[in-house]
N, C-alpha and C positions, 0 to 999 in steps of 0.2 A: 599442390591442391591447398590441403592445411592451412600455407603460408597466406593464400588469397585469401582463404573462409576469416582466418585469427585478425587480417590485417583488417578486410570489409565490417569487423566485428566492434572494433577497437578504434581504429585510426580514421574510419571512412567517415564517422562523424565527425572526428575533429576535421578534416579537410573540408567535408560538407559546408561545417559553423562557420570555416573563415571564410568560404567562398557568399554563403549567405551573409555573416559580414558587412562587406563588400558589397552584396546589390542594392541598389536604392528605388528598383521596379520591384515593384508587388506582383506582377505577375510571374517575373523570371524567379525570382525568389520563393514565388508560391510551386512553379517547375523542380527547384532542386528538390525542397523540402518533401515532392512529391516522391523524387525520384530516387532519393535518400531512403524513402520511407518503403517504398516498394524494393529497393537492392535491400536494406537490412532482414524486412521481412522475409524474403528469400531464400537469405543466406542461414537466418535463422530453419528454415524449414530444413534448409541443406543437413545442419548442422544434426536436428533428429533424425535423419535420415539414412545420414553416416554411422552416427551412435560416437560411444566415447571415443576420445582421443587424448592424446599429451603432447604438448607442443614448447618448445625452447628457442626465442628467437635463434636466426642464425649467428654466427659470432664474425666479429668483424666492427660490431659494431659496440659500444659503452654505452649498452642499456642501463643496464644497471647504474652505471654514474648519473648518466641523465634522469631516471629516476632521484636521484638523491637530490639533484640540483630543484628537480619541479617541486620537490618536498617542500625545499628549503622557501624558494618563492611562494609556496602557495602560506606560508606559516608569518616569513615577514606580511605576506601582503596581511592577514589577518592583522601584525601589530598595526600595521599604519590605516587598516580600515579601525580599529581600537580608538586608537588618537583620533582618526576624523570624525568616529562619532560620538568620539569621548566618553565609549565606556570601558568603566573598569575591569568587568568581566572579559569582555571580548581579550581584552591587554593581559589577563593572569591567567587565561588558558591556551591563549599563544603562547603566551614565555613557559608555560607547564609541557610544551611538547617540544619547542625547539629548546630549551636546554638539554633536557633526556638524550634529544637525536644528534647534538654538539657531543655529549659526554657516550653514546652511543658509537660514532664514528669515528674521532679525534681521541677518546681518553681509552675506550676499550680495544679500539681498532677495531671493529670489527669489519669483516671479511664474509660479503653473502655471497656464493655460488652455487645455488641450486640447480636440481636439474630432475624434475620437468618442472620449467615457471610457470604452466601454463597447465592444469589436468580437467578436462571438460567431461563427466562422468552425468551422469543421467540425470542427478539435480540440478549442475550447471544447464544441461538442456532444457530443464525444464524452464528455468527462470531464465535464461537465453530467448526462449519461445514467447515469455510475457514482456518482457522487456521489450525484444523488436517489431511485437507484434504490436500490441497495446499500446507502449508509449511512438510507436510510429503515428497510432491512427490520432493519438492525442495529437502530436506536432501539424499533421494535416487538417484537424480543427481548427488551430492556431491562426492558421492564415489568415481565416477571413475574420474569426472572433477579436484576433487584434488588433483589423483593422476597422470595425464595429464599435471598442472600446476604445481608441484614440479618438474616432469620429465624435463618440458619446461624452469625454472627455475633454474634448475640443482642444487637443496636445497641438502645439505647434510643428513642434520638429517631432517627427515619427521616429519612435525607436522598436521599432517591428524589427528591424535586422537585431538589433543586440539583442532581443527576448529569444528571437527563433534559434540566436548562436549559442544561446546556453540550453537552451530544449533540448536540441538537437544531441550537443556535446555531453549531455546529461545520460545519453541511450549508451553513448561507447563508454563511457567513466562505468556506468554498471553493468556492461558486460565484461571488462577488464576484472572489475571486482569478486564478480562471480567463477572466475574460470580461472583467480589467480590461486597457485601454490606457495608462491613465494610469500608469507606472511606480512616482509617488509613492502613488498610491492601492493600487496591487497590496502597496508595501512595507505599507502598514496591514491589508489583510486576512492578508498574512504574518503579521504578529504577533500579530493576533486568533489565528488556529491556534495558535500558540505558547503564548499565553495559555489558550484552549481547554484545549491539551494537557497545561499544569502542573495545570490543575485536577483535571482527569480523573483523571489519574494520583496526583495527593494525596489522591485524596477519602476515603479510607479515615482520613487521620490518624495513622497509624500511623508510626512512625520510620523503616521502610523506605521506605513510601511516600512520605514528604516528602524522603528523601537522594535517591531516583531521579528525583522529580520538578525538585527542585531542579538536575539533573544535566541532565533533558530541558532546563530554562529556560535555564542557562551555555552550552549546547554551542550549541543553538538560534541564541542571540543574536551568539554569535559569526560567524554566516551572518547577521543583519539587521547587525552594524557592517558587514560586506563590503557588504551589501544598500547604507543610505545612504551609503557610500563611491562607491561605483559611482554612485548619483543625483548627488552632490554634482560628480565627475569629467564627465560626461555634460551635464550642464547649464552645467558653467564650458567645458569646451574644446569645444561640438559644437553651441552656437550656442543655447542660453536651453531655455524648455519644450520648443519642441519634439523637443530629444534624447529628454525622456523619452518617447515615445509609441513603444509597442513595434513596431508597427508600423514604424516609421522607421528603429528601429535593424535587426529583421530585416528589411525590405526593400531596406538596400543605402541609402537616403537621408540617411547620413553618411559621412563620410570615414571608411573603413575600419582603416586603420594602427593613425589614433589613437583609437579606438573599442575596440579586444580589449580593452583591459587592464581596463575595465571589465564588459566581459561576463565576460572569467574570473573578476572576481572576483563575479557572478553567478552564473556555474556553483558556485563554487566553495561559497556561499551555498544554494544544489539540493542540493551534494553533503551540508552539513550536515543539512537538511531531513529527504532520503532515505537517512541512517544511511549512509552511505557509510563504508570504514574513513579512518581512527581514530577516525569519530565512531559509531561502532555499538551503543556500550553505551547511549546512554539509550536506544533504540531494547529493546534486552534489558532494561532497569529498569524500561520502563514496565509489562514483563508479571505487576509487582504489583499494577499495579491491575485493576477488576472485567474479566473478559474481554470486552464491550462497546466499549470502552476501548480493548483490542488489538484487534479484528476493526475499528476503524473505524478507527484508525491504520494499520494495516494494509494494509488494503484499498481502501480509498476515499478517503481524505482524506490528514491529514498527508505520509506519506509520499509519495503521488501527488503532491502540490504541489513535492517536489524535484526528482521526473523531469520532471513537467510546466514546470517553471524552464527544465533543461538540454534537454530538445527542442523548447520553443518558440523559444530563440535559435539553435537550427544552424545559420539558414540566415548568421545574424552572425558564425560562426566558422567557417564552409565554406571547408575547400581552407587550414588555416591549423597551424602546428604544435598549436594549440590544439586544434587538433580531434582529431586524433591522441591527443595528452594523455589528453583527457576519454574517448575510446573504451577508453587502456589504465588510467585512472585505476577505470572502472568495470568493467572486466573482471580487474583483481585482485581487488574484492571479490568479484565472482561466485564467482570461483576459492575463496579464504581463509575466505569466512564458507559455503561448500559443504563446506569442511575441517573447518572447525568445527564444524558443525552434527551429524557423525556420534560427537560425542562427546559430546554432550548426553541428558541421564538425564528431563528433564522438557519433557512434548508440548509445552507453548510456546515455550520454549526453541528448540525444533526450529523452530517454525511464523517464531520470528523473524527466525533465523538463512536460513531459506528463500527470504525475505520481502526481508532489508540482498540475499543472492546476487541472487537475480531484479530489484533495484530496479537492481544494478550489472551486470548484464546489459542493460537497458533504458537505462541511461546510455551504457556503450559504444556502444551499436547508434547511439544518437545523434551521438556521437564518433565514429562510422565514416560517418558521414551521407554515403550515399547516398540511393538511392531505393528500394530493397529494404533497408535495416536500418533507415531511418524507417518505412517497413510493418511491421517487424517491431516494433517496438516500443511502435509504435500497437497490434498486435494482442498484444502480452504486455502493456500496459499493462490492455487489456477483460478477458482469460483469466486473468488473476493476480487481478484483482478477485473476482473470479467465485470462482475458486475459494478464494482464500485468507481473503475475506470469510466461507464455508461451513465453510471449516475451523475457524479461529476459534470460530465457533458450536459447530462442533459440541464442541471442546475443552471451552465451560464447558461444556454439557449434562452432557459426560459427568463434567466435575469435578462437579457437582452429583447425579451418579450413586453416582459411588465417592468423593467429597470428596477426591480428589487430583489430583494432575497428572504425577504419576510416572509415564514407560512402564511400568516394569514391572507396577503395581498395573492397567493397564489389561489383561493378560492374562484371557485369558476374556469380554473384555466381549462376545464376540459370543453367546455364551450368555443370559449377564444382560440386554442390549442391543442385541438384532440390530439394530434399523431404523438406529439412529444408527449401530453399526457398519457396515452396508451405504453411508449417506451418506458417512460418513466415510473408508469404502477407497475408495467411488467418487472422492471430492475430492483422494486422495492420488492413488490413478491418474491422474488427468486434470492430473498434474502433471508427469507424468515419461513416460504412456504412452501410443502414439498407438492410436487418431488424433485425441484430444482436443488443442484447440486449444495448450494451451501448448509442445507439442511441434512443432509443425506453428510457433511462431514462432521457437523455437530452433534448428529446423531454416536458415529462412529469416535469420536469423542470423548464422548458422554461414557461408550462402552466402554472406552478403556479406560477411563478416570477412577475405577471402582480401586486401583493401586495406590493413589493420592484420594483420600475420602475429602478431605474439604475443598481439594480442587471440586470433586464432584458436586459439593453441594453449590459453591461460586456457579459453575458453569449452570447447574438448574436455573436459582435464582434470575442470572443473567440472560439467559433465554428466554426467561418468560417474559424479561423490563423490554427486551430487545421488541416483543410483540406490540406492546405499548406503544411507543414512541412511533415505529413505521406505518404500522394501523391510523394513528393519530394525524401524522402528516397525509396520509394517502385518504384520509377522507374531508380533507380540504381540499385539495385536486380535484375531486369527484364533487362537492359541494356545488353544485348548479340550478340554476330558476333552471325549470322543464320547458322547451320551446323545439319547433321544428328545423329542419335544413342547416344542421352546425358545418359551417364550412371548412375544410381541409386548411393549414396553413402551408406556406412554404416555406419550403428550404433552402438556402444554399446548399451545393455539394462539398463544400468543404466540411458544413456543418452536418449533411445526411447521411454522407457515405462512412463518416465514423459510427455515428450514431447506429445507424440499421447493420451493419457490419458486426459493433459488438449487441446490437437484439438477435441478431440471428445465434451469435456466436454462444449467448446464453443454452439456446434449444439445443446446438449444435453439440455441445461439452456435456447437458442435460441426456440425452439420448446416446450417446458417445462413449457414459460411462464406462462400459465396458472393454470397447478397445481402448480409450483411453487409461484404463489401469491398466490394462496386459503389457500396451508397450512402452507406459511413464513409469504412473507410478508405483506399481510393481519392484522396478526396476531401481528407482528412486529409489524407496526406503530401502532393499535391500544395502543401497550403498551406503546411506546413513547407518542402518542399523551394523551393519560390520564393517565399516569403517573404509578401509583404504581400500582402491578403485584397483590399487595397481597389487595388495597383497590377497585379494578374495575373485572370486568368479562374481557370475553376474544371476546366480540361485535367485527362484521368487522366494515369497514370504505366503504362508496362510492367513488368510483376513476371514479366519470363520470363525464358529463359536471356542469358547475354548477349551471342550475336551477335543475338538478334532486336533486346536491347536497341540496342545500337550500328547498327543499321542502322533502325531506328524503323520496323521492320515493324508493322503490328498483329497482334498474337497472340491471339489468343482457345482459353482451354481449359477444360478442367475437374478438377477436385478430387475423386474417388470419395469423397467421404466416407460414404458412407450403406454402403458396400461395406466398409469398414475395420470400420465398426460391427458390422455383422453378422458379421462373421469374430469377432471378439473377442466379441459374445454369443454366437458356437455355443461359442465355445472355453471359457466362462468356465460356461454353462448346459447347456448339451446334457448333460454327463456327469450332472448331475444326475438325468435322465430316465433315466436305466438304471443308476445306482448307488446308491439310496439306502439307506441304513441299514438292517438290519431286527433287531428285538429279537434273535435267534438267533446277531449279529453280534459285538454287545457282548461282549468278554472285559476281565479285571480286566489291567490294567496293570504288567506285574512289576518289582517294584522289589528283587528282591536278597532278602527279606524278606514276612514277612506281611501282606497286605492288613486296612486293619481294618474297611471295608465292601465293598459291591459295585462298581459298576462305576464311580457315580459320587464314588469316594472321592478321597481327594488325601491321604490319610496312612496310612502304612506303621507296619510294627513295628519302631525298627530296634535296635538292642545295648542288653541289660537292658530288652526288651518295652518301649521309651520310644516312645511314640505323635507320629510327626515328621511332617511336613510335607512332600510332593519337591515342590522349587520350580525354575522353569527360568528363566533371569536370560538376560538380551542382555550382549554384551562391545562397550566403548564406547570403549576405544583411549585412555584416557583418557591413558596416558604419551606418547603420538607423536603424540595429534590435542586432548587437552586445552586448554582456555583459557589452563592457564599453561606450556604447553609451545607455541602457536603465538602465541599474541595479542603477545608480545615482538617477534620479527620482523616477525611480520606487520603490526603496528601502526607499526613502523620504516621498514616499506616505503611502506604507505602514506602515510606523512609527508612521505617525500622523494618521491613519486609528485604529491603535492599543492601541494606546492612548487613542481616542475617544471611542473606544470599552471599555477603565479601567473606562472612566469620567463616562459613559453611565450605568456602574455599581454602580457607586457613586449617579446619581443624578436619576436614575429608580422609581420610585413608585407602 
């Protein structure tokens, strides 16, 4: 049974991807995507039901040799892409990976035979549920989206098959990444996700798409270089192949002082993949890609790999200067990205900066490195994946209705597309309003931040900024001229099923926070805090007040989520029962001039009786919070903090 589950999680997306690549019929291709999604979702639920396990592929096939060959194939492809794109940075960072690998395998004659190859603990189960459920819904959404996208762009030769191939392959790569116990195998899956992201970002083949894909490639390759250097250092100084076991690293099975430097390099690798400052530009550039790419990268795959790496390694750097440095690096990104989000006029860039900010918060929680902060990090990973995945799908749906990504063009969307506006509004509210899960996670994170006061200051400032940019955007969506009888828009099943599933999911995980904590969060937190799943049991942790935690008392309590949802529902919907809009109440808007029509008009006669549309616009603080104003000093501080983080890896004892 375990063989089948692992094969479905990792290999099924590969097989399905090649089948999709070969199919040219739209309907048949969609059936394969949907069936693959259903099987992956069911398989992830089976992992959750079965619980932790370890797995090593059966003997008889040289899987390690295949991984090595594929590593070289990916890096050689990077070199080819570097020459093709005439991008020196892509060439340089491809070379800085392939040369150390050649040295590792042919000069050091490294022999890696680790058992188990894969370890599926509670944290990995949480991750595969996110990858397989949310990622699969995004793949379903992409079926219709890409057809509409190509029709609007007047594409002569369809590339939908190739797009869906890389999208589905991404899911298998991510499952392999979160399951891998062999650090060298993890490196392969890591680079495979980088390759998938390049192919998806560059899909449209425009000049701007190719430039941003190249930036994503070389920036993530800097992390790949740090990754392979960490592997070589661990192998050379920590006793050979056993040093490349993730479980040995986090379980304290090696000399802790000597291994902090490679752990710092791996944390740096996680920061590049998670688009932490100053690497945020690659994720912002990815916004040029079709919306399913943005949704997949931001919610369940690419960037989640980065925070997973930092969170997974938390036991290895607990109690060191490196841990404090990681907390400050993440907290600063949370603050800086939140400030920059206020000045953005494009919806997808607001979502991108929000993602970068929340990933920084999760990394900061990993750096704080207490049971409370680790639990907050895992909660935030879950809630952020659902809310942000839904918001990106909403952004794509809106774009295909108004053919614009600009926030100002979304004014009055509530009248044109009330259903999508409702889903979008709930997604935005879930990011900053109680009792939704993101607020609960931030609340716990702030309570845990007493250990690193500077991080706590950044948390407070960034949380305040978060409310500003979400409410600004929400106000534009809901700004409408009053009228009667708003018709509901029609959405295709490929759009509506993922949107409504994630919409319902936000409330399900909110109401079900108790069981989710009991069955997933507590055990996953225990995995991280206690290190190796092999070396320790599955005890629960106390997430109550500090006095209870200190005395070790068995504290039980409840969080009345349903009461808070009831209060929120009454506040939002009760007025509608008593204050309905009647035809006699509609009046023309006074614009200091003669109206050109009835109550639905947005025109008036200005000077010389020229018909003029009235326009309401937001203020975006470009002079003070714009990228030109903030990026120079924000990136400088971020580079300095990352340098300090690496130095902490050298001097930590």
